[in-house]
mmCIF file as Biopython writes it, N, C-alpha, C and O atoms, coordinates in Angstrom:
data_model
#
loop_
_atom_site.group_PDB
_atom_site.id
_atom_site.type_symbol
_atom_site.label_atom_id
_atom_site.label_alt_id
_atom_site.label_comp_id
_atom_site.label_asym_id
_atom_site.label_entity_id
_atom_site.label_seq_id
_atom_site.pdbx_PDB_ins_code
_atom_site.Cartn_x
_atom_site.Cartn_y
_atom_site.Cartn_z
_atom_site.occupancy
_atom_site.B_iso_or_equiv
_atom_site.auth_seq_id
_atom_site.auth_asym_id
_atom_site.pdbx_PDB_model_num
ATOM 1   N N  . MET A ? 1  ? 40.312  18.477 -5.125  1.0 0.0 1  A 1 
ATOM 2   C CA . MET A ? 1  ? 40.280  19.915 -5.349  1.0 0.0 1  A 1 
ATOM 3   C C  . MET A ? 1  ? 39.995  20.614 -4.024  1.0 0.0 1  A 1 
ATOM 4   O O  . MET A ? 1  ? 39.025  20.281 -3.341  1.0 0.0 1  A 1 
ATOM 5   N N  . LYS A ? 2  ? 40.821  21.565 -3.664  1.0 0.0 2  A 1 
ATOM 6   C CA . LYS A ? 2  ? 40.649  22.291 -2.412  1.0 0.0 2  A 1 
ATOM 7   C C  . LYS A ? 2  ? 39.691  23.457 -2.636  1.0 0.0 2  A 1 
ATOM 8   O O  . LYS A ? 2  ? 39.847  24.243 -3.570  1.0 0.0 2  A 1 
ATOM 9   N N  . VAL A ? 3  ? 38.708  23.546 -1.764  1.0 0.0 3  A 1 
ATOM 10  C CA . VAL A ? 3  ? 37.734  24.629 -1.845  1.0 0.0 3  A 1 
ATOM 11  C C  . VAL A ? 3  ? 38.321  25.860 -1.167  1.0 0.0 3  A 1 
ATOM 12  O O  . VAL A ? 3  ? 38.930  25.762 -0.101  1.0 0.0 3  A 1 
ATOM 13  N N  . PHE A ? 4  ? 38.136  27.003 -1.784  1.0 0.0 4  A 1 
ATOM 14  C CA . PHE A ? 4  ? 38.623  28.258 -1.215  1.0 0.0 4  A 1 
ATOM 15  C C  . PHE A ? 4  ? 37.882  28.542 0.080   1.0 0.0 4  A 1 
ATOM 16  O O  . PHE A ? 4  ? 36.651  28.533 0.108   1.0 0.0 4  A 1 
ATOM 17  N N  . GLU A ? 5  ? 38.619  28.794 1.150   1.0 0.0 5  A 1 
ATOM 18  C CA . GLU A ? 5  ? 38.042  29.072 2.462   1.0 0.0 5  A 1 
ATOM 19  C C  . GLU A ? 5  ? 38.211  30.561 2.757   1.0 0.0 5  A 1 
ATOM 20  O O  . GLU A ? 5  ? 39.326  31.034 2.976   1.0 0.0 5  A 1 
ATOM 21  N N  . ASP A ? 6  ? 37.119  31.283 2.760   1.0 0.0 6  A 1 
ATOM 22  C CA . ASP A ? 6  ? 37.140  32.710 3.061   1.0 0.0 6  A 1 
ATOM 23  C C  . ASP A ? 6  ? 37.180  32.877 4.575   1.0 0.0 6  A 1 
ATOM 24  O O  . ASP A ? 6  ? 36.340  32.321 5.283   1.0 0.0 6  A 1 
ATOM 25  N N  . GLU A ? 7  ? 38.147  33.636 5.076   1.0 0.0 7  A 1 
ATOM 26  C CA . GLU A ? 7  ? 38.288  33.755 6.530   1.0 0.0 7  A 1 
ATOM 27  C C  . GLU A ? 7  ? 37.139  34.525 7.164   1.0 0.0 7  A 1 
ATOM 28  O O  . GLU A ? 7  ? 36.810  34.271 8.322   1.0 0.0 7  A 1 
ATOM 29  N N  . ILE A ? 8  ? 36.519  35.451 6.454   1.0 0.0 8  A 1 
ATOM 30  C CA . ILE A ? 8  ? 35.364  36.169 7.002   1.0 0.0 8  A 1 
ATOM 31  C C  . ILE A ? 8  ? 34.185  35.219 7.142   1.0 0.0 8  A 1 
ATOM 32  O O  . ILE A ? 8  ? 33.498  35.221 8.163   1.0 0.0 8  A 1 
ATOM 33  N N  . ILE A ? 9  ? 33.950  34.406 6.117   1.0 0.0 9  A 1 
ATOM 34  C CA . ILE A ? 9  ? 32.866  33.422 6.178   1.0 0.0 9  A 1 
ATOM 35  C C  . ILE A ? 9  ? 33.124  32.432 7.303   1.0 0.0 9  A 1 
ATOM 36  O O  . ILE A ? 9  ? 32.203  32.074 8.037   1.0 0.0 9  A 1 
ATOM 37  N N  . ALA A ? 10 ? 34.359  31.990 7.445   1.0 0.0 10 A 1 
ATOM 38  C CA . ALA A ? 10 ? 34.707  31.056 8.520   1.0 0.0 10 A 1 
ATOM 39  C C  . ALA A ? 10 ? 34.456  31.683 9.885   1.0 0.0 10 A 1 
ATOM 40  O O  . ALA A ? 10 ? 33.968  31.014 10.796  1.0 0.0 10 A 1 
ATOM 41  N N  . GLU A ? 11 ? 34.785  32.961 10.032  1.0 0.0 11 A 1 
ATOM 42  C CA . GLU A ? 11 ? 34.561  33.647 11.309  1.0 0.0 11 A 1 
ATOM 43  C C  . GLU A ? 11 ? 33.072  33.767 11.612  1.0 0.0 11 A 1 
ATOM 44  O O  . GLU A ? 11 ? 32.648  33.535 12.744  1.0 0.0 11 A 1 
ATOM 45  N N  . VAL A ? 12 ? 32.278  34.127 10.610  1.0 0.0 12 A 1 
ATOM 46  C CA . VAL A ? 12 ? 30.825  34.235 10.807  1.0 0.0 12 A 1 
ATOM 47  C C  . VAL A ? 12 ? 30.242  32.879 11.185  1.0 0.0 12 A 1 
ATOM 48  O O  . VAL A ? 12 ? 29.402  32.788 12.080  1.0 0.0 12 A 1 
ATOM 49  N N  . ARG A ? 13 ? 30.684  31.835 10.511  1.0 0.0 13 A 1 
ATOM 50  C CA . ARG A ? 13 ? 30.182  30.491 10.832  1.0 0.0 13 A 1 
ATOM 51  C C  . ARG A ? 13 ? 30.571  30.069 12.243  1.0 0.0 13 A 1 
ATOM 52  O O  . ARG A ? 13 ? 29.781  29.426 12.934  1.0 0.0 13 A 1 
ATOM 53  N N  . ALA A ? 14 ? 31.778  30.421 12.678  1.0 0.0 14 A 1 
ATOM 54  C CA . ALA A ? 14 ? 32.216  30.083 14.036  1.0 0.0 14 A 1 
ATOM 55  C C  . ALA A ? 14 ? 31.378  30.824 15.075  1.0 0.0 14 A 1 
ATOM 56  O O  . ALA A ? 14 ? 31.004  30.248 16.097  1.0 0.0 14 A 1 
ATOM 57  N N  . ILE A ? 15 ? 31.085  32.093 14.819  1.0 0.0 15 A 1 
ATOM 58  C CA . ILE A ? 15 ? 30.248  32.871 15.737  1.0 0.0 15 A 1 
ATOM 59  C C  . ILE A ? 15 ? 28.844  32.287 15.778  1.0 0.0 15 A 1 
ATOM 60  O O  . ILE A ? 15 ? 28.257  32.147 16.851  1.0 0.0 15 A 1 
ATOM 61  N N  . ARG A ? 16 ? 28.304  31.946 14.613  1.0 0.0 16 A 1 
ATOM 62  C CA . ARG A ? 16 ? 26.964  31.349 14.551  1.0 0.0 16 A 1 
ATOM 63  C C  . ARG A ? 16 ? 26.931  30.020 15.295  1.0 0.0 16 A 1 
ATOM 64  O O  . ARG A ? 16 ? 25.971  29.732 16.010  1.0 0.0 16 A 1 
ATOM 65  N N  . GLU A ? 17 ? 27.958  29.221 15.134  1.0 0.0 17 A 1 
ATOM 66  C CA . GLU A ? 17 ? 28.035  27.926 15.821  1.0 0.0 17 A 1 
ATOM 67  C C  . GLU A ? 17 ? 28.107  28.117 17.331  1.0 0.0 17 A 1 
ATOM 68  O O  . GLU A ? 17 ? 27.433  27.406 18.076  1.0 0.0 17 A 1 
ATOM 69  N N  . ALA A ? 18 ? 28.920  29.074 17.791  1.0 0.0 18 A 1 
ATOM 70  C CA . ALA A ? 18 ? 29.039  29.338 19.230  1.0 0.0 18 A 1 
ATOM 71  C C  . ALA A ? 18 ? 27.721  29.841 19.802  1.0 0.0 18 A 1 
ATOM 72  O O  . ALA A ? 18 ? 27.337  29.459 20.907  1.0 0.0 18 A 1 
ATOM 73  N N  . HIS A ? 19 ? 27.027  30.693 19.057  1.0 0.0 19 A 1 
ATOM 74  C CA . HIS A ? 19 ? 25.732  31.217 19.511  1.0 0.0 19 A 1 
ATOM 75  C C  . HIS A ? 19 ? 24.712  30.092 19.610  1.0 0.0 19 A 1 
ATOM 76  O O  . HIS A ? 19 ? 23.954  30.030 20.577  1.0 0.0 19 A 1 
ATOM 77  N N  . ALA A ? 20 ? 24.684  29.212 18.632  1.0 0.0 20 A 1 
ATOM 78  C CA . ALA A ? 20 ? 23.746  28.082 18.659  1.0 0.0 20 A 1 
ATOM 79  C C  . ALA A ? 20 ? 24.073  27.135 19.807  1.0 0.0 20 A 1 
ATOM 80  O O  . ALA A ? 20 ? 23.166  26.636 20.472  1.0 0.0 20 A 1 
ATOM 81  N N  . ALA A ? 21 ? 25.351  26.883 20.046  1.0 0.0 21 A 1 
ATOM 82  C CA . ALA A ? 21 ? 25.753  25.994 21.137  1.0 0.0 21 A 1 
ATOM 83  C C  . ALA A ? 21 ? 25.364  26.580 22.487  1.0 0.0 21 A 1 
ATOM 84  O O  . ALA A ? 21 ? 25.023  25.845 23.414  1.0 0.0 21 A 1 
ATOM 85  N N  . LYS A ? 22 ? 25.414  27.898 22.597  1.0 0.0 22 A 1 
ATOM 86  C CA . LYS A ? 22 ? 25.042  28.580 23.844  1.0 0.0 22 A 1 
ATOM 87  C C  . LYS A ? 22 ? 23.593  28.284 24.229  1.0 0.0 22 A 1 
ATOM 88  O O  . LYS A ? 22 ? 23.255  28.261 25.412  1.0 0.0 22 A 1 
ATOM 89  N N  . PHE A ? 23 ? 22.742  28.060 23.233  1.0 0.0 23 A 1 
ATOM 90  C CA . PHE A ? 23 ? 21.325  27.777 23.468  1.0 0.0 23 A 1 
ATOM 91  C C  . PHE A ? 23 ? 20.989  26.314 23.195  1.0 0.0 23 A 1 
ATOM 92  O O  . PHE A ? 23 ? 19.828  25.967 22.977  1.0 0.0 23 A 1 
ATOM 93  N N  . ASN A ? 24 ? 22.011  25.457 23.209  1.0 0.0 24 A 1 
ATOM 94  C CA . ASN A ? 24 ? 21.834  24.015 23.015  1.0 0.0 24 A 1 
ATOM 95  C C  . ASN A ? 24 ? 21.105  23.712 21.699  1.0 0.0 24 A 1 
ATOM 96  O O  . ASN A ? 24 ? 20.331  22.759 21.613  1.0 0.0 24 A 1 
ATOM 97  N N  . TYR A ? 25 ? 21.361  24.524 20.692  1.0 0.0 25 A 1 
ATOM 98  C CA . TYR A ? 25 ? 20.813  24.355 19.336  1.0 0.0 25 A 1 
ATOM 99  C C  . TYR A ? 25 ? 19.283  24.374 19.311  1.0 0.0 25 A 1 
ATOM 100 O O  . TYR A ? 25 ? 18.670  23.796 18.414  1.0 0.0 25 A 1 
ATOM 101 N N  . ASP A ? 26 ? 18.665  25.039 20.299  1.0 0.0 26 A 1 
ATOM 102 C CA . ASP A ? 26 ? 17.203  25.163 20.362  1.0 0.0 26 A 1 
ATOM 103 C C  . ASP A ? 26 ? 16.806  26.389 19.544  1.0 0.0 26 A 1 
ATOM 104 O O  . ASP A ? 26 ? 17.096  27.520 19.934  1.0 0.0 26 A 1 
ATOM 105 N N  . LEU A ? 27 ? 16.139  26.163 18.404  1.0 0.0 27 A 1 
ATOM 106 C CA . LEU A ? 27 ? 15.810  27.263 17.502  1.0 0.0 27 A 1 
ATOM 107 C C  . LEU A ? 27 ? 14.900  28.294 18.145  1.0 0.0 27 A 1 
ATOM 108 O O  . LEU A ? 27 ? 15.045  29.489 17.887  1.0 0.0 27 A 1 
ATOM 109 N N  . ASP A ? 28 ? 13.958  27.852 18.982  1.0 0.0 28 A 1 
ATOM 110 C CA . ASP A ? 28 ? 13.071  28.802 19.652  1.0 0.0 28 A 1 
ATOM 111 C C  . ASP A ? 28 ? 13.865  29.722 20.577  1.0 0.0 28 A 1 
ATOM 112 O O  . ASP A ? 28 ? 13.617  30.927 20.617  1.0 0.0 28 A 1 
ATOM 113 N N  . ALA A ? 29 ? 14.817  29.160 21.319  1.0 0.0 29 A 1 
ATOM 114 C CA . ALA A ? 29 ? 15.639  29.963 22.229  1.0 0.0 29 A 1 
ATOM 115 C C  . ALA A ? 29 ? 16.560  30.903 21.449  1.0 0.0 29 A 1 
ATOM 116 O O  . ALA A ? 29 ? 16.762  32.048 21.854  1.0 0.0 29 A 1 
ATOM 117 N N  . ILE A ? 30 ? 17.111  30.433 20.347  1.0 0.0 30 A 1 
ATOM 118 C CA . ILE A ? 30 ? 17.982  31.273 19.516  1.0 0.0 30 A 1 
ATOM 119 C C  . ILE A ? 30 ? 17.182  32.441 18.955  1.0 0.0 30 A 1 
ATOM 120 O O  . ILE A ? 30 ? 17.642  33.582 18.981  1.0 0.0 30 A 1 
ATOM 121 N N  . PHE A ? 31 ? 15.980  32.157 18.448  1.0 0.0 31 A 1 
ATOM 122 C CA . PHE A ? 31 ? 15.130  33.203 17.883  1.0 0.0 31 A 1 
ATOM 123 C C  . PHE A ? 31 ? 14.742  34.217 18.952  1.0 0.0 31 A 1 
ATOM 124 O O  . PHE A ? 31 ? 14.775  35.422 18.703  1.0 0.0 31 A 1 
ATOM 125 N N  . ALA A ? 32 ? 14.374  33.736 20.150  1.0 0.0 32 A 1 
ATOM 126 C CA . ALA A ? 32 ? 14.001  34.639 21.246  1.0 0.0 32 A 1 
ATOM 127 C C  . ALA A ? 32 ? 15.175  35.543 21.614  1.0 0.0 32 A 1 
ATOM 128 O O  . ALA A ? 32 ? 14.977  36.725 21.892  1.0 0.0 32 A 1 
ATOM 129 N N  . ASP A ? 33 ? 16.386  35.006 21.620  1.0 0.0 33 A 1 
ATOM 130 C CA . ASP A ? 33 ? 17.565  35.812 21.936  1.0 0.0 33 A 1 
ATOM 131 C C  . ASP A ? 33 ? 17.810  36.868 20.865  1.0 0.0 33 A 1 
ATOM 132 O O  . ASP A ? 33 ? 18.153  38.006 21.183  1.0 0.0 33 A 1 
ATOM 133 N N  . ILE A ? 34 ? 17.638  36.504 19.613  1.0 0.0 34 A 1 
ATOM 134 C CA . ILE A ? 34 ? 17.829  37.466 18.524  1.0 0.0 34 A 1 
ATOM 135 C C  . ILE A ? 34 ? 16.793  38.579 18.620  1.0 0.0 34 A 1 
ATOM 136 O O  . ILE A ? 34 ? 17.125  39.752 18.449  1.0 0.0 34 A 1 
ATOM 137 N N  . LYS A ? 35 ? 15.536  38.220 18.892  1.0 0.0 35 A 1 
ATOM 138 C CA . LYS A ? 35 ? 14.478  39.225 19.027  1.0 0.0 35 A 1 
ATOM 139 C C  . LYS A ? 35 ? 14.758  40.146 20.219  1.0 0.0 35 A 1 
ATOM 140 O O  . LYS A ? 35 ? 14.554  41.357 20.127  1.0 0.0 35 A 1 
ATOM 141 N N  . LYS A ? 36 ? 15.227  39.575 21.341  1.0 0.0 36 A 1 
ATOM 142 C CA . LYS A ? 36 ? 15.545  40.372 22.528  1.0 0.0 36 A 1 
ATOM 143 C C  . LYS A ? 36 ? 16.679  41.345 22.213  1.0 0.0 36 A 1 
ATOM 144 O O  . LYS A ? 36 ? 16.634  42.507 22.616  1.0 0.0 36 A 1 
ATOM 145 N N  . SER A ? 37 ? 17.686  40.874 21.498  1.0 0.0 37 A 1 
ATOM 146 C CA . SER A ? 37 ? 18.803  41.719 21.103  1.0 0.0 37 A 1 
ATOM 147 C C  . SER A ? 37 ? 18.329  42.841 20.183  1.0 0.0 37 A 1 
ATOM 148 O O  . SER A ? 37 ? 18.777  43.981 20.301  1.0 0.0 37 A 1 
ATOM 149 N N  . GLN A ? 38 ? 17.433  42.514 19.280  1.0 0.0 38 A 1 
ATOM 150 C CA . GLN A ? 38 ? 16.885  43.505 18.359  1.0 0.0 38 A 1 
ATOM 151 C C  . GLN A ? 38 ? 16.107  44.572 19.128  1.0 0.0 38 A 1 
ATOM 152 O O  . GLN A ? 38 ? 16.248  45.764 18.852  1.0 0.0 38 A 1 
ATOM 153 N N  . GLU A ? 39 ? 15.287  44.148 20.093  1.0 0.0 39 A 1 
ATOM 154 C CA . GLU A ? 39 ? 14.508  45.098 20.884  1.0 0.0 39 A 1 
ATOM 155 C C  . GLU A ? 39 ? 15.427  46.023 21.689  1.0 0.0 39 A 1 
ATOM 156 O O  . GLU A ? 39 ? 15.145  47.215 21.816  1.0 0.0 39 A 1 
ATOM 157 N N  . LYS A ? 40 ? 16.529  45.481 22.236  1.0 0.0 40 A 1 
ATOM 158 C CA . LYS A ? 40 ? 17.472  46.318 22.987  1.0 0.0 40 A 1 
ATOM 159 C C  . LYS A ? 40 ? 18.111  47.357 22.078  1.0 0.0 40 A 1 
ATOM 160 O O  . LYS A ? 40 ? 18.289  48.508 22.479  1.0 0.0 40 A 1 
ATOM 161 N N  . ARG A ? 41 ? 18.450  46.967 20.876  1.0 0.0 41 A 1 
ATOM 162 C CA . ARG A ? 41 ? 19.066  47.920 19.942  1.0 0.0 41 A 1 
ATOM 163 C C  . ARG A ? 41 ? 18.078  49.013 19.545  1.0 0.0 41 A 1 
ATOM 164 O O  . ARG A ? 41 ? 18.451  50.183 19.460  1.0 0.0 41 A 1 
ATOM 165 N N  . ILE A ? 42 ? 16.828  48.642 19.303  1.0 0.0 42 A 1 
ATOM 166 C CA . ILE A ? 42 ? 15.807  49.631 18.953  1.0 0.0 42 A 1 
ATOM 167 C C  . ILE A ? 42 ? 15.613  50.596 20.114  1.0 0.0 42 A 1 
ATOM 168 O O  . ILE A ? 42 ? 15.507  51.805 19.904  1.0 0.0 42 A 1 
ATOM 169 N N  . ALA A ? 43 ? 15.564  50.068 21.357  1.0 0.0 43 A 1 
ATOM 170 C CA . ALA A ? 43 ? 15.380  50.910 22.542  1.0 0.0 43 A 1 
ATOM 171 C C  . ALA A ? 43 ? 16.558  51.862 22.744  1.0 0.0 43 A 1 
ATOM 172 O O  . ALA A ? 43 ? 16.386  52.948 23.297  1.0 0.0 43 A 1 
ATOM 173 N N  . SER A ? 44 ? 17.745  51.465 22.303  1.0 0.0 44 A 1 
ATOM 174 C CA . SER A ? 44 ? 18.914  52.329 22.483  1.0 0.0 44 A 1 
ATOM 175 C C  . SER A ? 44 ? 19.075  53.344 21.349  1.0 0.0 44 A 1 
ATOM 176 O O  . SER A ? 44 ? 20.027  54.124 21.347  1.0 0.0 44 A 1 
ATOM 177 N N  . GLY A ? 45 ? 18.152  53.338 20.388  1.0 0.0 45 A 1 
ATOM 178 C CA . GLY A ? 45 ? 18.164  54.378 19.367  1.0 0.0 45 A 1 
ATOM 179 C C  . GLY A ? 45 ? 18.495  53.930 17.959  1.0 0.0 45 A 1 
ATOM 180 O O  . GLY A ? 45 ? 18.457  54.741 17.034  1.0 0.0 45 A 1 
ATOM 181 N N  . PHE A ? 46 ? 18.819  52.661 17.772  1.0 0.0 46 A 1 
ATOM 182 C CA . PHE A ? 46 ? 19.073  52.184 16.417  1.0 0.0 46 A 1 
ATOM 183 C C  . PHE A ? 46 ? 17.763  52.172 15.632  1.0 0.0 46 A 1 
ATOM 184 O O  . PHE A ? 46 ? 16.706  51.853 16.177  1.0 0.0 46 A 1 
ATOM 185 N N  . VAL A ? 47 ? 17.839  52.514 14.373  1.0 0.0 47 A 1 
ATOM 186 C CA . VAL A ? 47 ? 16.659  52.508 13.518  1.0 0.0 47 A 1 
ATOM 187 C C  . VAL A ? 47 ? 16.539  51.137 12.873  1.0 0.0 47 A 1 
ATOM 188 O O  . VAL A ? 47 ? 17.484  50.643 12.258  1.0 0.0 47 A 1 
ATOM 189 N N  . TYR A ? 48 ? 15.384  50.535 13.018  1.0 0.0 48 A 1 
ATOM 190 C CA . TYR A ? 48 ? 15.127  49.235 12.406  1.0 0.0 48 A 1 
ATOM 191 C C  . TYR A ? 48 ? 14.240  49.457 11.195  1.0 0.0 48 A 1 
ATOM 192 O O  . TYR A ? 48 ? 13.152  50.022 11.310  1.0 0.0 48 A 1 
ATOM 193 N N  . ILE A ? 49 ? 14.697  49.020 10.052  1.0 0.0 49 A 1 
ATOM 194 C CA . ILE A ? 49 ? 13.946  49.184 8.808   1.0 0.0 49 A 1 
ATOM 195 C C  . ILE A ? 49 ? 13.344  47.843 8.431   1.0 0.0 49 A 1 
ATOM 196 O O  . ILE A ? 49 ? 14.055  46.848 8.295   1.0 0.0 49 A 1 
ATOM 197 N N  . GLN A ? 50 ? 12.030  47.822 8.264   1.0 0.0 50 A 1 
ATOM 198 C CA . GLN A ? 50 ? 11.344  46.598 7.867   1.0 0.0 50 A 1 
ATOM 199 C C  . GLN A ? 50 ? 11.739  46.251 6.432   1.0 0.0 50 A 1 
ATOM 200 O O  . GLN A ? 50 ? 11.859  47.142 5.591   1.0 0.0 50 A 1 
ATOM 201 N N  . PRO A ? 51 ? 11.938  44.978 6.150   1.0 0.0 51 A 1 
ATOM 202 C CA . PRO A ? 51 ? 12.233  44.605 4.765   1.0 0.0 51 A 1 
ATOM 203 C C  . PRO A ? 51 ? 11.007  44.847 3.890   1.0 0.0 51 A 1 
ATOM 204 O O  . PRO A ? 51 ? 9.876   44.784 4.371   1.0 0.0 51 A 1 
ATOM 205 N N  . PRO A ? 52 ? 11.228  45.122 2.619   1.0 0.0 52 A 1 
ATOM 206 C CA . PRO A ? 52 ? 10.085  45.357 1.738   1.0 0.0 52 A 1 
ATOM 207 C C  . PRO A ? 52 ? 9.280   44.078 1.558   1.0 0.0 52 A 1 
ATOM 208 O O  . PRO A ? 52 ? 9.816   42.976 1.680   1.0 0.0 52 A 1 
ATOM 209 N N  . PRO A ? 53 ? 7.990   44.231 1.268   1.0 0.0 53 A 1 
ATOM 210 C CA . PRO A ? 53 ? 7.187   43.028 1.030   1.0 0.0 53 A 1 
ATOM 211 C C  . PRO A ? 53 ? 7.674   42.317 -0.225  1.0 0.0 53 A 1 
ATOM 212 O O  . PRO A ? 53 ? 8.249   42.947 -1.112  1.0 0.0 53 A 1 
ATOM 213 N N  . PRO A ? 54 ? 7.451   41.022 -0.306  1.0 0.0 54 A 1 
ATOM 214 C CA . PRO A ? 54 ? 7.887   40.303 -1.505  1.0 0.0 54 A 1 
ATOM 215 C C  . PRO A ? 54 ? 7.160   40.834 -2.743  1.0 0.0 54 A 1 
ATOM 216 O O  . PRO A ? 54 ? 6.013   41.274 -2.671  1.0 0.0 54 A 1 
ATOM 217 N N  . ALA A ? 55 ? 7.847   40.781 -3.859  1.0 0.0 55 A 1 
ATOM 218 C CA . ALA A ? 55 ? 7.260   41.259 -5.110  1.0 0.0 55 A 1 
ATOM 219 C C  . ALA A ? 55 ? 6.051   40.408 -5.474  1.0 0.0 55 A 1 
ATOM 220 O O  . ALA A ? 55 ? 6.045   39.191 -5.287  1.0 0.0 55 A 1 
ATOM 221 N N  . ALA A ? 56 ? 5.043   41.068 -5.990  1.0 0.0 56 A 1 
ATOM 222 C CA . ALA A ? 56 ? 3.828   40.363 -6.381  1.0 0.0 56 A 1 
ATOM 223 C C  . ALA A ? 56 ? 4.114   39.484 -7.595  1.0 0.0 56 A 1 
ATOM 224 O O  . ALA A ? 56 ? 4.833   39.878 -8.513  1.0 0.0 56 A 1 
ATOM 225 N N  . MET A ? 57 ? 3.547   38.312 -7.578  1.0 0.0 57 A 1 
ATOM 226 C CA . MET A ? 57 ? 3.698   37.406 -8.709  1.0 0.0 57 A 1 
ATOM 227 C C  . MET A ? 57 ? 2.687   37.808 -9.787  1.0 0.0 57 A 1 
ATOM 228 O O  . MET A ? 57 ? 1.518   38.044 -9.481  1.0 0.0 57 A 1 
ATOM 229 N N  . PRO A ? 58 ? 3.122   37.887 -11.023 1.0 0.0 58 A 1 
ATOM 230 C CA . PRO A ? 58 ? 2.178   38.252 -12.084 1.0 0.0 58 A 1 
ATOM 231 C C  . PRO A ? 58 ? 1.138   37.152 -12.276 1.0 0.0 58 A 1 
ATOM 232 O O  . PRO A ? 58 ? 1.414   35.969 -12.077 1.0 0.0 58 A 1 
ATOM 233 N N  . ASN A ? 59 ? -0.046  37.568 -12.661 1.0 0.0 59 A 1 
ATOM 234 C CA . ASN A ? 59 ? -1.110  36.615 -12.924 1.0 0.0 59 A 1 
ATOM 235 C C  . ASN A ? 59 ? -0.873  36.022 -14.313 1.0 0.0 59 A 1 
ATOM 236 O O  . ASN A ? 59 ? -1.030  36.700 -15.328 1.0 0.0 59 A 1 
ATOM 237 N N  . THR A ? 60 ? -0.498  34.765 -14.337 1.0 0.0 60 A 1 
ATOM 238 C CA . THR A ? 60 ? -0.169  34.125 -15.612 1.0 0.0 60 A 1 
ATOM 239 C C  . THR A ? 60 ? -1.265  33.166 -16.061 1.0 0.0 60 A 1 
ATOM 240 O O  . THR A ? 60 ? -1.019  32.293 -16.894 1.0 0.0 60 A 1 
ATOM 241 N N  . ALA A ? 61 ? -2.464  33.317 -15.522 1.0 0.0 61 A 1 
ATOM 242 C CA . ALA A ? 61 ? -3.546  32.398 -15.867 1.0 0.0 61 A 1 
ATOM 243 C C  . ALA A ? 61 ? -3.829  32.419 -17.368 1.0 0.0 61 A 1 
ATOM 244 O O  . ALA A ? 61 ? -4.020  31.368 -17.980 1.0 0.0 61 A 1 
ATOM 245 N N  . LEU A ? 62 ? -3.855  33.608 -17.959 1.0 0.0 62 A 1 
ATOM 246 C CA . LEU A ? 62 ? -4.133  33.684 -19.392 1.0 0.0 62 A 1 
ATOM 247 C C  . LEU A ? 62 ? -2.970  33.130 -20.205 1.0 0.0 62 A 1 
ATOM 248 O O  . LEU A ? 62 ? -3.187  32.507 -21.245 1.0 0.0 62 A 1 
ATOM 249 N N  . GLN A ? 63 ? -1.769  33.341 -19.758 1.0 0.0 63 A 1 
ATOM 250 C CA . GLN A ? 63 ? -0.616  32.828 -20.484 1.0 0.0 63 A 1 
ATOM 251 C C  . GLN A ? 63 ? -0.603  31.306 -20.484 1.0 0.0 63 A 1 
ATOM 252 O O  . GLN A ? 63 ? -0.204  30.689 -21.471 1.0 0.0 63 A 1 
ATOM 253 N N  . ARG A ? 64 ? -1.037  30.701 -19.388 1.0 0.0 64 A 1 
ATOM 254 C CA . ARG A ? 64 ? -1.033  29.243 -19.310 1.0 0.0 64 A 1 
ATOM 255 C C  . ARG A ? 64 ? -2.100  28.627 -20.213 1.0 0.0 64 A 1 
ATOM 256 O O  . ARG A ? 64 ? -1.905  27.531 -20.737 1.0 0.0 64 A 1 
ATOM 257 N N  . THR A ? 65 ? -3.213  29.313 -20.397 1.0 0.0 65 A 1 
ATOM 258 C CA . THR A ? 65 ? -4.289  28.726 -21.200 1.0 0.0 65 A 1 
ATOM 259 C C  . THR A ? 65 ? -4.193  29.118 -22.665 1.0 0.0 65 A 1 
ATOM 260 O O  . THR A ? 65 ? -4.946  28.601 -23.490 1.0 0.0 65 A 1 
ATOM 261 N N  . ARG A ? 66 ? -3.296  30.008 -22.997 1.0 0.0 66 A 1 
ATOM 262 C CA . ARG A ? 66 ? -3.198  30.512 -24.360 1.0 0.0 66 A 1 
ATOM 263 C C  . ARG A ? 66 ? -2.928  29.392 -25.359 1.0 0.0 66 A 1 
ATOM 264 O O  . ARG A ? 66 ? -3.513  29.381 -26.442 1.0 0.0 66 A 1 
ATOM 265 N N  . PHE A ? 67 ? -2.060  28.456 -25.015 1.0 0.0 67 A 1 
ATOM 266 C CA . PHE A ? 67 ? -1.700  27.392 -25.933 1.0 0.0 67 A 1 
ATOM 267 C C  . PHE A ? 67 ? -2.342  26.059 -25.561 1.0 0.0 67 A 1 
ATOM 268 O O  . PHE A ? 67 ? -1.967  25.014 -26.091 1.0 0.0 67 A 1 
ATOM 269 N N  . ALA A ? 68 ? -3.296  26.099 -24.662 1.0 0.0 68 A 1 
ATOM 270 C CA . ALA A ? 68 ? -3.958  24.858 -24.247 1.0 0.0 68 A 1 
ATOM 271 C C  . ALA A ? 68 ? -4.812  24.329 -25.392 1.0 0.0 68 A 1 
ATOM 272 O O  . ALA A ? 68 ? -5.327  25.090 -26.211 1.0 0.0 68 A 1 
ATOM 273 N N  . ARG A ? 69 ? -4.948  23.019 -25.427 1.0 0.0 69 A 1 
ATOM 274 C CA . ARG A ? 69 ? -5.812  22.426 -26.461 1.0 0.0 69 A 1 
ATOM 275 C C  . ARG A ? 69 ? -7.252  22.765 -26.171 1.0 0.0 69 A 1 
ATOM 276 O O  . ARG A ? 69 ? -7.683  22.793 -25.018 1.0 0.0 69 A 1 
ATOM 277 N N  . ARG A ? 70 ? -7.969  23.015 -27.199 1.0 0.0 70 A 1 
ATOM 278 C CA . ARG A ? 70 ? -9.384  23.371 -27.022 1.0 0.0 70 A 1 
ATOM 279 C C  . ARG A ? 70 ? -10.256 22.316 -27.604 1.0 0.0 70 A 1 
ATOM 280 O O  . ARG A ? 70 ? -11.481 22.431 -27.556 1.0 0.0 70 A 1 
#
């Protein structure tokens, strides 16, 4: 069965691969480059929006003990 190959996804993966190869697949160097690029964009006037905090997990302590054997 042939898997559908999306050309946009293939292009993004090729760019990501080339970027990683540029830094010899060193994650620290890749991260530093991304942060540097982000700082340059912010300095040039782009607005950076922080992602929202993760949703709080409900406290299910009572739900877990509700059917516990006593």
